[in-house]
N, CA and C of each residue as an Amber inpcrd file, in Angstrom:
protein
   693
   3.9800000  16.8910000   7.2160000   2.6310000  16.8600000   6.6790000
   1.8240000  15.7920000   7.2530000   2.3560000  14.5730000   7.3480000
   1.6420000  13.3900000   7.9450000   1.2470000  13.5140000   9.2880000
   2.1180000  14.1600000  10.0760000   1.8270000  14.4100000  11.5140000
   0.6410000  15.3900000  11.6910000   0.6820000  16.4070000  10.7940000
  -0.2460000  17.4870000  10.9120000  -1.6510000  17.0190000  10.6200000
  -1.7420000  16.0040000   9.6980000  -3.0510000  15.5320000   9.3120000
  -3.7760000  14.7410000  10.4640000  -3.0090000  14.2070000  11.3400000
  -3.5330000  13.3870000  12.3700000  -3.5340000  11.9790000  12.0980000
  -3.7010000  11.1040000  13.0630000  -3.4940000   9.6680000  12.9220000
  -4.4230000   9.0260000  11.9040000  -5.8650000   9.3430000  12.0170000
  -6.8160000   8.6210000  11.1010000  -6.5010000   8.9700000   9.6550000
  -6.2830000  10.3120000   9.3720000  -5.9930000  10.7540000   7.9920000
  -4.6950000  10.1930000   7.4800000  -3.6640000  10.1480000   8.3130000
  -2.3300000   9.5900000   7.8830000  -2.4100000   8.1750000   7.6040000
  -3.2220000   7.4000000   8.3870000  -3.3810000   5.9660000   8.1950000
  -3.9780000   5.7660000   6.8680000  -5.0430000   6.5770000   6.5390000
  -5.6860000   6.4500000   5.1610000  -4.6670000   6.5820000   4.1110000
  -3.9070000   7.7250000   4.2270000  -2.8870000   8.0130000   3.1900000
  -1.9010000   6.8750000   3.0050000  -1.4610000   6.3430000   4.1230000
  -0.4450000   5.2110000   4.0260000  -1.1420000   4.0200000   3.3150000
  -2.3550000   3.8030000   3.6390000  -3.1340000   2.6810000   3.0500000
  -3.2160000   2.8700000   1.5830000  -3.6210000   4.0240000   1.1780000
  -3.7400000   4.3710000  -0.2830000  -2.4740000   4.3150000  -1.0350000
  -1.3920000   4.8530000  -0.3340000  -0.0550000   4.7320000  -1.0170000
   0.3810000   3.4140000  -1.2190000   0.0690000   2.5680000  -0.2260000
   0.5110000   1.1690000  -0.2670000  -0.1630000   0.4330000  -1.5360000
  -1.4520000   0.7480000  -1.6490000  -2.2370000   0.1210000  -2.8450000
  -1.5700000   0.5830000  -4.1490000  -1.3780000   1.8720000  -4.3000000
  -0.8010000   2.4380000  -5.4980000   0.5760000   1.8430000  -5.8430000
   1.3970000   1.7550000  -4.8660000   2.7640000   1.1900000  -5.0860000
   2.6090000  -0.2600000  -5.5440000   1.8010000  -1.0030000  -4.8190000
   1.6630000  -2.4030000  -5.1850000   1.1840000  -2.6590000  -6.6700000
   0.2070000  -1.8000000  -7.0370000  -0.3290000  -1.9160000  -8.4320000
   0.6870000  -1.5100000  -9.3650000   1.4260000  -0.4760000  -9.1400000
   2.4020000  -0.0210000 -10.0520000   3.5580000  -1.0140000 -10.2600000
   4.0080000  -1.6230000  -9.1500000   4.9980000  -2.6410000  -9.2570000
   4.5590000  -3.9130000  -9.9930000   3.2800000  -4.2180000  -9.7460000
   2.7330000  -5.4880000 -10.4080000   2.5720000  -5.2750000 -11.8970000
   2.3730000  -4.0640000 -12.4230000   2.1790000  -3.7770000 -13.7810000
   3.4540000  -4.0200000 -14.6170000   4.5740000  -3.7560000 -13.9810000
   5.8500000  -3.6510000 -14.6810000   6.0720000  -4.9150000 -15.4670000
   6.0210000  -6.1920000 -14.9850000   6.3380000  -7.4040000 -15.9070000
   5.4560000  -7.5030000 -17.0810000   4.2770000  -6.7910000 -17.0620000
   3.3940000  -7.0990000 -18.1440000   3.5190000  -6.1590000 -19.2700000
   4.4590000  -5.2140000 -19.1260000   4.7970000  -4.3800000 -20.2650000
   6.2340000  -4.6190000 -20.8780000   6.7250000  -5.8470000 -20.5110000
   8.0070000  -6.3120000 -20.9950000   7.7960000  -7.1080000 -22.2120000
   8.7310000  -7.0710000 -23.1870000   8.6730000  -7.8890000 -24.3750000
   8.5570000  -9.3530000 -24.1090000   9.0650000  -9.8630000 -23.0630000
   9.0200000 -11.2770000 -22.7560000   7.5770000 -11.6990000 -22.5410000
   6.8810000 -11.0050000 -21.6450000   5.4620000 -11.2760000 -21.3310000
   4.6360000 -11.1320000 -22.5700000   4.8050000 -10.0350000 -23.2850000
   3.9130000  -9.6460000 -24.3790000   4.0920000 -10.7570000 -25.4630000
   5.3170000 -11.1110000 -25.6800000   5.5440000 -12.1020000 -26.7840000
   4.9390000 -13.4730000 -26.4150000   5.1040000 -13.8280000 -25.1070000
   4.4610000 -15.0790000 -24.6760000   3.0030000 -15.0820000 -24.8540000
   2.3300000 -14.0590000 -24.4000000   0.8840000 -13.9430000 -24.4410000
   0.3500000 -13.7950000 -25.8470000   1.1380000 -13.1170000 -26.6460000
   0.7510000 -12.9730000 -28.1400000   0.6870000 -14.3140000 -28.8760000
   1.7340000 -15.1510000 -28.4280000   1.7290000 -16.5040000 -28.9500000
   0.5060000 -17.3500000 -28.6070000   0.0980000 -17.1520000 -27.3510000
  -1.0940000 -17.8850000 -26.9150000  -2.3860000 -17.3630000 -27.5200000
  -2.4230000 -16.0430000 -27.7890000  -3.6040000 -15.4050000 -28.3100000
  -3.6300000 -15.4870000 -29.8840000  -2.5780000 -15.9720000 -30.5530000
  -2.6520000 -16.1110000 -32.0040000  -2.4740000 -14.7530000 -32.7200000
  -1.6450000 -13.8950000 -32.2160000  -1.4430000 -12.5590000 -32.8900000
  -0.9020000 -12.7210000 -34.2650000  -0.0690000 -13.6510000 -34.5750000
   0.4350000 -13.8810000 -35.8740000  -0.6030000 -14.0570000 -36.8920000
  -1.5310000 -14.9730000 -36.5380000  -2.7260000 -15.2980000 -37.3570000
  -3.6530000 -14.0520000 -37.5470000  -3.8400000 -13.3360000 -36.5240000
  -4.7230000 -12.1160000 -36.6380000  -4.0680000 -11.0540000 -37.5040000
  -2.8370000 -10.8630000 -37.4070000  -2.1000000  -9.7140000 -38.1520000
  -1.6390000 -10.1260000 -39.5390000  -1.3680000 -11.4490000 -39.6850000
  -0.6400000 -11.9090000 -40.9980000   0.7590000 -11.6150000 -40.9820000
   1.3350000 -11.1590000 -39.8600000   2.6850000 -10.8660000 -39.7810000
   3.5900000 -12.1010000 -39.6510000   4.8370000 -12.0720000 -40.0340000
   5.7660000 -13.1380000 -39.7460000   6.1960000 -12.8830000 -38.2560000
   6.8560000 -13.9360000 -37.6810000   7.3140000 -13.7520000 -36.2880000
   8.2280000 -12.5480000 -36.1340000   9.0830000 -12.2980000 -37.0780000
  10.0420000 -11.2030000 -37.0550000   9.2780000  -9.8230000 -37.1200000
   8.2390000  -9.7720000 -38.0110000   7.5190000  -8.5220000 -38.1940000
   6.6300000  -8.3140000 -36.9960000   6.0730000  -9.3610000 -36.4520000
   5.3220000  -9.2230000 -35.1510000   6.2320000  -8.6180000 -34.0100000
   7.3700000  -9.0700000 -33.8270000   8.2270000  -8.5220000 -32.8950000
   8.6530000  -7.0530000 -33.1960000   8.9290000  -6.8470000 -34.4380000
   9.3730000  -5.4350000 -34.8220000   8.1940000  -4.4490000 -34.4570000
   6.9950000  -4.7850000 -34.8460000   5.8190000  -3.9440000 -34.5340000
   5.6130000  -3.7720000 -33.0350000   5.5550000  -4.9780000 -32.3550000
   5.1950000  -4.8940000 -30.9910000   6.2730000  -4.2630000 -30.1020000
   7.5780000  -4.5940000 -30.2660000   8.5980000  -3.9650000 -29.6050000
   8.6370000  -2.4850000 -29.7150000   8.4320000  -1.9200000 -30.9450000
   8.4280000  -0.5850000 -31.1850000   7.3460000   0.1040000 -30.3610000
   6.0980000  -0.4400000 -30.4300000   4.9350000   0.0790000 -29.5950000
   5.2950000   0.0980000 -28.1860000   5.8130000  -0.9950000 -27.6450000
   6.1790000  -1.0600000 -26.1930000   7.1660000   0.0460000 -25.8930000
   8.1270000   0.2040000 -26.7530000   9.2210000   1.1530000 -26.4010000
   8.6440000   2.4690000 -26.3840000   7.8370000   2.8940000 -27.3730000
   7.1460000   4.2280000 -27.3570000   6.2710000   4.3800000 -26.1730000
   5.6440000   3.3930000 -25.7360000   4.8240000   3.4090000 -24.5570000
   5.5480000   3.6620000 -23.2250000   6.5650000   2.9110000 -23.0590000
   7.3740000   2.9020000 -21.7900000   8.4570000   3.9320000 -21.7630000
   9.1560000   4.1660000 -22.8720000  10.3300000   4.9860000 -22.9260000
  10.0680000   6.2350000 -23.6890000   9.4120000   6.2060000 -24.9180000
   9.1800000   7.3090000 -25.7010000  10.2430000   7.3730000 -26.8560000
  10.0610000   8.2410000 -27.8290000   8.9450000   9.2780000 -27.8860000
   7.6770000   8.6580000 -28.2760000   6.6060000   9.3120000 -27.8960000
   5.3100000   8.6340000 -27.9770000   4.6650000   8.8600000 -29.4420000
   5.4490000   8.4800000 -30.4250000   4.9640000   8.5880000 -31.8090000
   4.0940000   7.4520000 -32.2520000   4.4610000   6.2560000 -31.7760000
   3.6570000   5.0830000 -32.2270000   3.5590000   4.9100000 -33.7710000
   4.6290000   5.2610000 -34.4240000   4.5960000   5.3700000 -35.8830000
   5.4320000   4.2900000 -36.6280000   5.6150000   3.1760000 -35.9680000
   6.2940000   2.0160000 -36.4810000   5.6860000   1.5330000 -37.8240000
   6.4550000   1.1590000 -38.7950000   6.0020000   0.6690000 -40.0160000
   6.6270000  -0.7460000 -40.2370000   5.8480000  -1.5290000 -40.8920000
   6.2450000  -2.9130000 -41.2860000   6.1440000  -3.0430000 -42.7720000
   7.1560000  -3.5240000 -43.4510000   7.1590000  -3.5510000 -44.9230000
   6.7530000  -2.3060000 -45.5220000   7.1250000  -1.1350000 -44.9880000
   6.8010000   0.1850000 -45.5270000   5.5400000   0.5980000 -45.1830000
   4.6790000  -0.1300000 -44.4830000   3.2210000   0.2530000 -44.1730000
   3.1050000   0.5320000 -42.6780000   2.4040000   1.7210000 -42.3550000
   2.2900000   2.0450000 -40.8990000   1.4590000   0.9590000 -40.2440000
   1.8610000   0.5630000 -39.0160000   1.1230000  -0.5170000 -38.4010000
  -0.1750000   0.0980000 -37.7390000  -0.0610000   1.2400000 -37.1730000
  -1.2970000   1.7540000 -36.5100000  -1.8990000   2.9820000 -37.3200000
  -3.1820000   3.0640000 -37.3980000  -3.7420000   4.2610000 -38.0120000
  -3.8420000   5.4740000 -37.0750000  -4.3630000   6.5570000 -37.5610000
  -4.3360000   7.8230000 -36.6870000  -5.1380000   7.6180000 -35.3890000
  -6.3040000   6.9060000 -35.3960000  -7.1110000   6.7140000 -34.1880000
  -6.3650000   5.7810000 -33.2270000  -5.6110000   4.7450000 -33.7480000
  -4.9120000   3.8450000 -32.8260000  -3.7100000   4.5880000 -32.2210000
  -3.0880000   5.4070000 -32.9090000  -1.9400000   6.1350000 -32.4220000
  -2.4260000   7.2060000 -31.3800000  -3.6020000   7.8350000 -31.6140000
  -4.1170000   8.6420000 -30.6290000  -4.5200000   7.9560000 -29.3210000
  -4.9510000   6.7270000 -29.4430000  -5.2910000   5.9520000 -28.2620000
  -4.0520000   5.6100000 -27.4730000  -3.0860000   5.1580000 -28.1770000
  -1.8620000   4.8040000 -27.5540000  -1.1730000   5.9790000 -26.8830000
  -1.3390000   7.1940000 -27.4170000  -0.9220000   8.3900000 -26.7590000
  -1.6060000   8.5780000 -25.4070000  -2.9010000   8.2920000 -25.4250000
  -3.7250000   8.4430000 -24.2310000  -3.2740000   7.3630000 -23.1720000
  -2.9620000   6.1770000 -23.7070000  -2.4930000   5.1150000 -22.8280000
  -1.1750000   5.5280000 -22.1890000  -0.2090000   6.0870000 -22.9510000
   0.9770000   6.5220000 -22.2820000   0.7840000   7.6160000 -21.3080000
  -0.1400000   8.4770000 -21.5680000  -0.4950000   9.5130000 -20.5730000
  -0.9560000   8.9340000 -19.3120000  -1.8020000   7.9260000 -19.2960000
  -2.2320000   7.2160000 -18.1150000  -1.1370000   6.5960000 -17.4530000
  -0.2420000   5.9080000 -18.1770000   0.9690000   5.2480000 -17.5920000
   1.8610000   6.2890000 -16.8900000   2.0940000   7.3820000 -17.5760000
   3.0170000   8.4530000 -16.9800000   2.2700000   8.9050000 -15.6740000
   0.9560000   9.1180000 -15.7040000   0.2950000   9.5850000 -14.4590000
   0.4770000   8.5580000 -13.3770000   0.1900000   7.3030000 -13.5610000
   0.3860000   6.2890000 -12.6600000   1.8610000   6.2180000 -12.1080000
   2.8230000   6.3920000 -13.0390000   4.1600000   6.2540000 -12.4950000
   4.5410000   7.4330000 -11.5700000   4.0330000   8.6310000 -11.9220000
   4.2460000   9.8170000 -11.0330000   3.5610000   9.5860000  -9.7410000
   2.3550000   9.1130000  -9.7930000   1.6160000   8.8020000  -8.5340000
   2.2740000   7.7410000  -7.6320000   2.8790000   6.7090000  -8.2820000
   3.5490000   5.6760000  -7.6130000   4.8910000   6.2360000  -6.9450000
   5.5870000   7.0910000  -7.6810000   6.7240000   7.6580000  -7.0460000
   6.3880000   8.4690000  -5.7870000   5.4160000   9.4280000  -5.9720000
   4.9330000  10.1900000  -4.8720000   4.4340000   9.2130000  -3.7090000
   3.7480000   8.2760000  -3.9520000   3.2650000   7.3080000  -2.9210000
   4.4350000   6.6510000  -2.1850000   5.4390000   6.2200000  -2.9760000
   6.6520000   5.5930000  -2.3170000   7.2960000   6.6470000  -1.3930000
   7.5060000   7.8720000  -1.8490000   8.0800000   8.8790000  -1.0700000
   7.2240000   9.0430000   0.2510000   5.8700000   9.0660000   0.0620000
   5.0650000   9.2120000   1.3180000   5.2940000   8.1280000   2.2690000
   5.3520000   6.7740000   1.7380000   5.5610000   5.6550000   2.5880000
   6.9920000   5.6990000   3.3150000   7.9640000   6.1500000   2.6420000
   9.3370000   6.3210000   3.2940000   9.2710000   7.4170000   4.3580000
   8.6360000   8.5340000   3.9810000   8.6720000   9.6370000   4.9110000
   7.7380000   9.2020000   6.1240000   6.6220000   8.5980000   5.9360000
   5.7610000   8.1710000   6.9360000   6.3880000   7.1850000   7.8960000
   7.1480000   6.2820000   7.3250000   7.8670000   5.3200000   8.0670000
   8.9170000   5.9960000   8.9800000   9.5800000   6.9910000   8.5120000
  10.5550000   7.6920000   9.2540000   9.9180000   8.4980000  10.4540000
   8.8510000   9.1760000  10.0810000   8.1170000   9.9960000  11.1130000
   7.5590000   9.1050000  12.1860000   6.9740000   7.9320000  11.7870000
   6.4170000   7.0540000  12.7260000   7.5390000   6.1900000  13.4280000
   8.7180000   6.2320000  12.9200000   9.8080000   5.4080000  13.4900000
   9.4640000   3.8880000  13.3700000   8.7480000   3.5590000  12.2570000
   8.4170000   2.1940000  12.0270000   7.4610000   1.6010000  13.1160000
   6.6350000   2.4410000  13.7390000   5.7750000   2.0150000  14.7640000
   4.6910000   1.1980000  14.2710000   3.9030000   0.6280000  15.2230000
   2.7510000  -0.2790000  14.9070000   1.6670000   0.4100000  14.0790000
   1.3250000   1.6140000  14.3960000   0.2830000   2.2840000  13.5490000
   0.5900000   2.4150000  12.0630000   1.9080000   2.6260000  11.7670000
   2.3080000   2.7650000  10.4310000   2.0790000   1.3740000   9.6970000
   2.6050000   0.3720000  10.3710000   2.5550000  -1.0110000   9.8410000
   1.1020000  -1.4690000   9.6630000   0.3100000  -1.1300000  10.6650000
  -1.1810000  -1.5070000  10.5660000  -1.8370000  -0.8090000   9.4350000
  -1.5270000   0.4240000   9.1920000  -2.0770000   1.1460000   8.0380000
  -1.7040000   0.4840000   6.7640000  -0.4060000   0.1130000   6.6760000
   0.0970000  -0.4520000   5.4680000  -0.5580000  -1.8010000   5.2620000
  -0.7520000  -2.5340000   6.3190000  -1.3640000  -3.8710000   6.2680000
  -2.8190000  -3.7320000   5.7880000  -3.4950000  -2.6390000   6.3610000
  -4.8330000  -2.3340000   5.9410000  -4.9990000  -2.0380000   4.4870000
  -4.0820000  -1.2020000   3.9940000  -4.1250000  -0.8690000   2.5200000
  -3.9120000  -2.0650000   1.6640000  -3.0380000  -2.9910000   2.0170000
  -2.8480000  -4.2420000   1.1960000  -4.0580000  -5.0280000   1.3820000
  -4.6730000  -5.1600000   2.4700000  -5.8670000  -6.0510000   2.5900000
  -7.0870000  -5.4960000   1.7840000  -7.2800000  -4.1300000   1.8110000
  -8.3400000  -3.5310000   1.0240000  -8.0710000  -3.6940000  -0.4620000
  -6.9170000  -3.5490000  -0.9080000  -6.6330000  -3.7260000  -2.3270000
  -6.8390000  -5.1410000  -2.6810000  -6.3510000  -6.1500000  -1.8610000
  -6.6130000  -7.5800000  -2.1520000  -8.0830000  -7.8530000  -2.3170000
  -8.9430000  -7.2750000  -1.4100000 -10.3370000  -7.5450000  -1.5050000
 -10.8760000  -6.9350000  -2.7330000 -10.4340000  -5.7830000  -3.1390000
 -10.9940000  -5.1640000  -4.3160000 -10.5950000  -5.9630000  -5.5480000
  -9.3790000  -6.4610000  -5.6040000  -8.9880000  -7.2250000  -6.7590000
  -9.7690000  -8.5380000  -6.8180000 -10.1060000  -9.1810000  -5.6920000
 -10.8480000 -10.4200000  -5.7190000 -12.2340000 -10.1140000  -6.2600000
 -12.8460000  -9.0680000  -5.8090000 -14.2440000  -8.7160000  -6.2720000
 -14.2330000  -8.4170000  -7.7190000 -13.3000000  -7.6000000  -8.2080000
 -13.2200000  -7.2600000  -9.6640000 -12.8690000  -8.5100000 -10.3970000
 -11.9770000  -9.3630000  -9.9000000 -11.5710000 -10.5440000 -10.5800000
 -12.7770000 -11.5090000 -10.7950000 -13.6190000 -11.7520000  -9.8310000
 -14.7980000 -12.5930000  -9.8390000 -15.7600000 -12.0410000 -10.9310000
 -15.9690000 -10.7180000 -10.9080000 -16.9230000 -10.0970000 -11.8680000
 -16.3320000 -10.1800000 -13.1960000 -15.0700000  -9.9280000 -13.3610000
 -14.4290000  -9.8490000 -14.7100000 -14.3510000 -11.2870000 -15.3190000
 -14.2090000 -12.3330000 -14.4680000 -14.2100000 -13.6630000 -14.9750000
 -15.4990000 -13.9470000 -15.7650000 -16.6270000 -13.4510000 -15.2620000
 -17.9970000 -13.9670000 -15.8060000 -18.4370000 -12.7420000 -16.7230000
 -17.8690000 -11.6010000 -16.6670000 -18.3790000 -10.4660000 -17.5320000
 -17.1400000  -9.6350000 -17.9360000 -16.1930000 -10.1990000 -18.5990000
 -14.9120000  -9.5260000 -18.9200000 -15.2170000  -8.3490000 -19.8020000
 -15.9890000  -8.4880000 -20.8410000 -16.1960000  -7.3480000 -21.7510000
 -16.6790000  -6.1620000 -21.1150000 -17.6970000  -6.4240000 -20.2500000
 -18.3290000  -5.2330000 -19.5550000 -17.2810000  -4.6390000 -18.5700000
 -16.6070000  -5.4410000 -17.8710000 -15.5290000  -4.9540000 -16.9210000
 -14.4560000  -4.1300000 -17.7330000 -14.0210000  -4.7140000 -18.7980000
 -13.0240000  -4.0680000 -19.6440000 -13.5010000  -2.6700000 -20.1220000
 -14.8540000  -2.5880000 -20.5030000 -15.4000000  -1.3290000 -20.9840000
 -15.3590000  -0.3230000 -19.8520000 -15.8620000  -0.7780000 -18.7050000
 -15.9800000   0.1590000 -17.5850000 -14.5760000   0.6970000 -17.2090000
 -13.6290000  -0.1510000 -17.1700000 -12.1910000   0.2470000 -16.8610000
 -11.8310000   1.3960000 -17.9370000 -12.0480000   1.1200000 -19.1990000
 -11.6630000   2.1560000 -20.1140000 -12.3980000   3.4020000 -20.0130000
 -13.6650000   3.3480000 -19.6800000 -14.4890000   4.5860000 -19.5320000
 -13.8870000   5.4220000 -18.4520000 -13.2160000   4.8390000 -17.3600000
 -12.7040000   5.6180000 -16.2940000 -11.5130000   6.4540000 -16.7880000
 -10.8800000   6.0110000 -17.7720000  -9.5530000   6.6890000 -18.1950000
  -9.5740000   7.2370000 -19.5400000 -10.4680000   6.8600000 -20.4510000
 -10.4640000   7.3590000 -21.7830000 -11.7860000   7.8690000 -22.2370000
 -11.7980000   8.8200000 -23.2260000 -13.0320000   9.3560000 -23.7710000
 -13.7430000   8.1950000 -24.5440000 -15.1500000   8.2790000 -24.3430000
 -15.9500000   7.2700000 -25.0190000 -15.7140000   7.2380000 -26.4900000
 -15.6510000   6.0030000 -27.0200000 -15.3880000   5.7940000 -28.4610000
 -14.0200000   5.7610000 -28.9380000 -13.0800000   6.3370000 -28.0900000
 -11.6860000   6.4680000 -28.4100000 -10.9810000   5.1210000 -28.3900000
 -11.4000000   4.1340000 -27.7230000 -10.8670000   2.8610000 -27.4940000
 -11.4690000   1.7000000 -28.1580000 -12.4500000   1.8310000 -29.0240000
 -13.1150000   0.8300000 -29.7120000 -12.5540000   0.6720000 -31.0800000
 -12.1550000  -0.6200000 -31.4030000 -11.5240000  -0.8370000 -32.6830000
 -12.0910000  -2.1330000 -33.3330000 -11.9450000  -2.3120000 -34.6180000
 -12.4900000  -3.4310000 -35.3390000 -11.3790000  -4.4320000 -35.5590000
 -11.4370000  -5.7330000 -34.9890000 -10.4660000  -6.6760000 -35.1490000
 -10.2750000  -7.1220000 -36.5730000 -11.1920000  -6.8250000 -37.4240000
 -11.0400000  -7.2480000 -38.8320000 -10.0820000  -6.2850000 -39.6410000
  -9.9320000  -5.0690000 -39.1500000  -9.1680000  -4.1030000 -39.8390000
  -8.1240000  -3.4200000 -39.0070000  -8.3180000  -3.2760000 -37.7720000
  -7.4290000  -2.4190000 -36.9540000  -6.3680000  -3.3110000 -36.2400000
  -5.0490000  -2.8890000 -36.5760000  -3.9040000  -3.7220000 -36.0830000
  -3.8080000  -3.7530000 -34.5330000  -4.1570000  -2.7280000 -33.8680000
  -4.0080000  -2.6050000 -32.4310000  -4.6270000  -3.7870000 -31.8310000
  -5.9130000  -4.1390000 -32.1610000  -6.5470000  -5.2320000 -31.4910000
  -6.1940000  -6.6000000 -32.1730000  -5.5910000  -6.5260000 -33.2770000
  -4.9720000  -7.7560000 -33.8310000  -3.7290000  -8.1300000 -33.1940000
  -2.8590000  -7.0270000 -32.7980000  -1.6790000  -7.3880000 -32.0780000
  -1.9600000  -7.7440000 -30.6400000  -3.0630000  -7.2560000 -30.0190000
  -3.3870000  -7.6600000 -28.6770000  -4.8560000  -8.0010000 -28.5900000
  -5.1240000  -9.3390000 -28.9660000  -6.4920000  -9.7920000 -29.0720000
  -7.1210000  -9.8920000 -27.6020000  -8.4170000 -10.2000000 -27.5890000
  -9.1200000 -10.2600000 -26.3670000  -8.5130000 -11.3100000 -25.4650000
  -8.0800000 -12.4160000 -25.9090000  -7.4910000 -13.4890000 -25.0810000
  -6.1830000 -12.9770000 -24.4760000  -5.4330000 -12.1070000 -25.1570000
  -4.2950000 -11.4370000 -24.6430000  -4.6560000 -10.7040000 -23.3040000
  -5.6820000  -9.9090000 -23.3910000  -6.0990000  -9.0770000 -22.3010000
  -6.7860000  -9.7970000 -21.1500000  -7.5390000 -10.8720000 -21.4920000
  -8.2010000 -11.6960000 -20.4280000  -7.1370000 -12.4250000 -19.6090000
  -6.2100000 -13.0250000 -20.2970000  -5.2100000 -13.8380000 -19.5820000
  -4.2190000 -12.9260000 -18.7350000  -3.8480000 -11.8440000 -19.4740000
  -2.9500000 -10.7980000 -18.7670000  -3.6320000 -10.2350000 -17.5860000
  -4.8630000  -9.9480000 -17.6670000  -5.5940000  -9.3640000 -16.5030000
  -5.7180000 -10.3060000 -15.3570000  -5.8100000 -11.5820000 -15.6390000
  -5.8310000 -12.6360000 -14.6070000  -4.5240000 -12.7780000 -13.9030000
  -3.4670000 -12.7040000 -14.8080000  -2.0560000 -12.8430000 -14.3030000
  -1.7640000 -11.6590000 -13.3960000  -2.1980000 -10.4220000 -13.8230000
  -1.9570000  -9.2660000 -13.1470000  -2.5850000  -9.3260000 -11.7900000
  -3.8720000  -9.6680000 -11.7390000  -4.6490000  -9.7530000 -10.5160000
  -3.8710000 -10.7990000  -9.5440000  -3.5020000 -11.8780000 -10.0390000
  -2.7350000 -12.8910000  -9.2320000  -1.5010000 -12.2980000  -8.6320000
  -0.7530000 -11.5720000  -9.3750000   0.4670000 -10.9920000  -8.9200000
   0.2150000  -9.8980000  -7.9010000  -0.8300000  -9.1150000  -8.1340000
  -1.2190000  -8.1390000  -7.1780000  -1.5520000  -8.7820000  -5.7550000
  -2.3610000  -9.8500000  -5.8940000  -2.6780000 -10.5950000  -4.6730000
  -1.4350000 -11.1370000  -3.9500000  -0.4810000 -11.6840000  -4.6830000
   0.7450000 -12.1740000  -4.0830000   1.5060000 -11.0130000  -3.3780000
   1.5480000  -9.8400000  -4.0400000   2.2840000  -8.7520000  -3.4370000
   1.5450000  -8.1590000  -2.1510000   0.1860000  -8.2640000  -2.2480000
  -0.5750000  -7.8460000  -1.1140000  -0.2830000  -8.7990000   0.0660000
  -0.2390000 -10.1080000  -0.2450000   0.0910000 -11.0830000   0.8250000
   1.3900000 -10.8770000   1.3850000   2.4410000 -10.5880000   0.6040000
   3.7490000 -10.3010000   1.0370000   3.6800000  -9.0010000   2.0030000
   3.0700000  -7.9650000   1.5030000   3.0530000  -6.7950000   2.3030000
   2.2760000  -7.0150000   3.5730000   1.2410000  -7.7090000   3.5630000
   0.4310000  -8.0170000   4.7250000   1.2270000  -8.8390000   5.8060000
   1.9430000  -9.8580000   5.2990000   2.7900000 -10.5680000   6.2120000
   3.9400000  -9.8800000   6.8540000   4.6000000  -8.9910000   6.0090000
   5.6900000  -8.2370000   6.5710000   5.1810000  -7.2420000   7.6080000
   4.0820000  -6.6240000   7.1930000   3.5130000  -5.6240000   8.2290000
   3.0730000  -6.2980000   9.4850000   2.5070000  -7.5310000   9.2870000
   2.0280000  -8.2590000  10.5290000   3.1770000  -8.5880000  11.4650000
   4.3220000  -9.0320000  10.8180000   5.4610000  -9.4260000  11.5960000
   6.0670000  -8.1640000  12.3030000   6.0160000  -6.9970000  11.6410000
   6.6110000  -5.8390000  12.2040000   5.8150000  -5.3550000  13.3730000
   4.4110000  -5.5500000  13.2360000   3.4910000  -5.1260000  14.4070000
   3.7310000  -6.0480000  15.5290000   3.8770000  -7.3820000  15.2250000
   4.0910000  -8.3470000  16.2990000   5.4610000  -8.1450000  16.9960000
   6.4880000  -7.7750000  16.2020000   7.7960000  -7.4920000  16.7660000
   7.7540000  -6.3490000  17.6720000   6.9580000  -5.2670000  17.3080000
   6.8340000  -4.0940000  18.1050000   6.2330000  -4.3650000  19.4750000
   5.2310000  -5.2000000  19.4000000   4.4230000  -5.6160000  20.5730000
   5.2890000  -6.4530000  21.5130000   6.0550000  -7.3350000  21.0130000
   6.9720000  -8.2810000  21.7690000   8.0630000  -7.5090000  22.4860000
   8.5010000  -6.3250000  21.8220000   9.5520000  -5.6000000  22.4610000
   9.0900000  -4.7620000  23.6080000   7.7960000  -4.5470000  23.7900000
   7.2040000  -3.8300000  24.8660000   7.0230000  -4.6660000  26.0980000
   7.4670000  -4.3330000  27.2310000   7.2870000  -5.0970000  28.4050000
   5.8090000  -5.3470000  28.6980000   5.4030000  -6.4250000  29.2650000
   4.0630000  -6.7660000  29.5230000   3.4230000  -5.6500000  30.5060000
   2.4120000  -5.1960000  30.1440000   1.6980000  -4.1690000  31.0200000
   2.2140000  -2.8080000  30.7920000   3.2090000  -2.5830000  29.9940000
   3.7650000  -1.2120000  29.8350000   2.8000000  -0.3630000  29.0180000
   2.6400000   0.8240000  29.4030000   1.6610000   1.6910000  28.6250000
   2.2930000   2.0790000  27.2340000   1.3490000   2.2620000  26.2480000
   1.7520000   2.6590000  24.9120000   1.9910000   4.1420000  25.0380000
   3.1620000   4.6410000  24.7680000   3.5240000   6.0790000  24.7630000
   3.2090000   6.6960000  23.4270000   2.4780000   7.7930000  23.5670000
   2.1950000   8.4980000  22.2190000   3.4090000   9.3700000  21.9520000
   3.7280000   9.6230000  20.6790000   4.7920000  10.4140000  20.3280000
   4.5480000  11.8820000  20.7160000   5.6080000  12.5400000  21.1450000
   5.3830000  13.9180000  21.5880000   5.0630000  14.8510000  20.3920000
   4.2710000  15.7500000  20.6020000   3.8300000  16.6870000  19.6510000
   4.7590000  17.8360000  19.5780000
């Protein structure tokens, strides 16, 4: 398929796939109990919810489990009382749907990269396309990060509008547990950390790709023509 699309189109596909895989890999640490517990502590989730540390862990771990593993009921109860109301459970079901879509897209992108690498025999064009995808993603993250630092609420709202129906993701921190469990500080600091990790992965991908391109050039005798693969 990649060969039939031609070099410009295949390079774009490799670049897009690179970005998707990097983003998917970067998200993984931020849906683990270790990170969520750490950031909830910084954001004062216990004070917001009124839960004890054990109750907070019970509620949060169950929600994370439903999000990542399933089933997507989000019906955890603490002291006999449901943690999330119907609107909150519906939103978390939407969030799981987005996560599932991203996971499927990441798997497809990884397969495309593996197949593309094999078809191109690890040649310079493949690695340059991968490097380009990492560079474009890094630039995008920097731009969004700068905007988000000074206008986080607006950026957060725009992000949600891309994936969720209007009004389905707005909650009252005075009464709704979902935003008490995950306060604004949680999302602000997690977003910064996620952006930093994406940039780090982009740098790693860019450096590896650059080294592979340089290695390919160094193996070619000086003045030797670049041979196009046979059709």
